[in-house]
N, C-alpha and C positions, 0 to 999 in steps of 0.2 A: 672772364666768367668765373663765378664762384658757385660751389655746390651749396644748395639750399636744403636739400633733403633727399633721401633715398627710400623708395618703397618697393618691396619685393613681393610678388604674388606667385604662389606655387600652383602648378597644374597637376591634378591627380588622374591616373589612368589605371584601372583594375587594382586599386589599393596601394599603388606606389607612386612616388613622385615622377612625373613624366617630363616636366619642364618648368621653367620659371620665367617671369618677366621682371626686370628691374627698371623702374621708372624713376629717373633722377630729375629733380627740379633744379634749374640753374638760375643764376641771377647775374646781371651785369651792373657793375658799379657805375653810377652816372650822377651828374649834378641834379637831374630832375628839376626841381624848383629853385635851384640855387641853395638847397638845403642838404646837399651831399648824400642823398638817399639812394641806395641801390634798389633795383626793382627787378622782379621776375620777368624774363623775356622769352624763355623757351623751356621745353622739356626734352630730355634725351632718353631714348628707349634702348634697352639692351635685352635681347631675348636669348635665354640659355636653353640648351637642348640636352636632355638626358634620355636617350632611347625613345625618342618621340617621332611619330610618323608625320608625313607632310600634311595630312588633313588636320592633325592636332596643331601643328605649327601655324597653319593658316588661321585657325581659330584663336591662337595665342596672339598673332599679329593683329587680327581684327580687334581683339579685346584691348590691346595696347593702344591702338589708334583711337578707340572709343574713349579710353581714359583721358587722352590728350584733348579730344574734342570737347569732353565734358568739363575739363579743367580750364580750357582757354577762355571762355567768356568771363569767368570770375576774375582771372588775373588781368584780363584786358581792361577791367575797370580802373586799374591803377594808372595806366597810360591815359585813359579817357579823363580821369580826374586831373592829371597833370596838364592835359590839353585845355581843360576847362579853366584851371587856375591861371594859365598863361594868357587866357583871353579875359581874365578878371571876372569869370563866372564862378564865384566862390561857392555859392549854394550848390551848384551842380558838382563841383569838386568834392564837397563834403558828402553829397549823396552817393557819389561813386566810391569814395574811400571807406565810408562808415561800415558797409556790409563786410568788406575785406578785413577791416580792423576788428570787427566783432568775431570774425572767423579765425583770427590769430595772426594775420599778416603783420609783421613787425614794421615794415615800411609804411603801410597804410596807418598803423597806429601812430607812428612818428609824425606823419603828415597831419593827421587829425588832431593830435596834441598841439601842433603848431597853429592850427586854425583856431583852436580854443584860446591859445595864448594871445594871438593877435586880434581875435574877434572878427575873423574873415569868414563869412558864410554862416556863422553861428554867433550867439551872444558871447562876449568875452567871459571866460570862466577859468581862472588860474587852477582851481582844484581839479577841474575836468582835464585841463591841459596836463597837469602833473600825473593824473591817473593814466592817461593814454601814453605819455612819454615813459612812465615807469614800466608799463607793459612792454613797450618796445625795448627798453633797456634790459629787461629780464631775458629777452631773446637775443641779446648781443648786438642790437642795432647800433652801429658806430656813431651815427649822427645824434641819436638820443643820448648816448654815453657822453659825447662832447657837450651837449646841452646841459647835462647834469653837472659836468665839471664847471661850466660857465656860471651856473646858478650858485654853486658854492664859492666860486672865485669872486663873484660880485656881491655876495650876500653881506648883510650887516648884522653882526660882525662877520668878517670873512673867515671861511674855514678852508684854508689852503691845503691842509692835509687831506680833507675829503675831496677837494677839487682835484688834487694830484691823483688820487685813486681813480677817478673817472677819466681824467685826461690820459692816464696811462693805459686804461682799457682801450680807449679810442686810438691812442698813439700806436699801440701794439698792432692795431689793424691797418695802420698806414694813414691815419687822418692827419694831414699836415698842420691844421690849426691846433690840434691837441698836442702834436709834437712841439710846436712853437711855445705853447703855454706851459708845457712841462719843462721846457728849457728855461723859461722865465722863472719858474718856481725854484729850480735848482740853482739858477744864476743868482737870484736874490736871497735864497735861503728862507723863503716864506714857509714857516711851520715845519720845514724839513732842514736837515743839515745842508749847508751850502756845499755843492758838489760841482766843481768846474768841469770835470771830465764828463759827467752826465749832461750838464748844460750844453757843453760843446757838441756832444754827440746828437742830442735832440735838435739843437739849432741846425746842425748840418743836414739832418734828415728833412727837416721842414724846408730849408732853403732849396734842397734838391727838388722839391715839389713846387717851387715857385713862391715860397713865402719870403719875400724880400727883406722884411724886418728881421728875419732870423739871421741874415748875414751880418747885420749890425750887432746883434746880440752875441754872435759867435766871436766877432772881432773884439768886442769888449772883454769877453771871458778869456780869450786867448792871451790878453795882456797880463793876466794874473797866473798864467800857467807856464810850466817848464816845457822845454821841447819834448821831453819824455812823456809828460802828461798829454800833450797835444797829439803825439804819435799814438797813444793808447785810445784817445777819443776818436781819432780818424780811423783806426783799425775797427773799433766797435761799430762805427757808422757803416763801414764797408761791409762788415759781416752781418749787419742787422737784417732780419727777415720778418715779414709780417707773421703774427701768430693768430 
């Protein structure tokens, strides 16, 4: 589970703060449509008490529950869209995701962008796909960041420096494909100075998440490295943590 947002509401009684509610939106990382998009699955409530009586606390609790009830239908649309997509009902998927995307949900924006890119449920429109994916990127959506990296990696002419920028953002959040591609860029020295230690580290992290091609890359890089350099790369991989 990852924290998506925190909202705190204060309760006043006779001119002073009597209590507060903290409503935390959580999300679970999951493959969803095979697009690696995390989505909201639950809310967590914490009720704080500052000289507040039981009757007020009951009202606070009721208010907190109401917030969750009101929020649930909107976020449920994300899962309903995924279910529709999996049964190839793309029009329904788009209909479920669009309102969420317009309300600012980064995952729905990412999914909607991909629908425009592939022309599923909507007419194919690369400009619209770019617009929705950029909105998702601006909110730190890891899958959208990876897609941006791929776009620059495969563009003509290729812009590997810009690709590396977006791959790094996604890799730093733990995206295995981004970690692998970042390893390739450092391995080959595409628009960046060749760095065997960095390549070895990113390949190792990607392999640890099941990216089998990363093992081949790491083996190739290791042949160019000294034992001391390999030790540094291994230590960095062990100490690495998502940002």
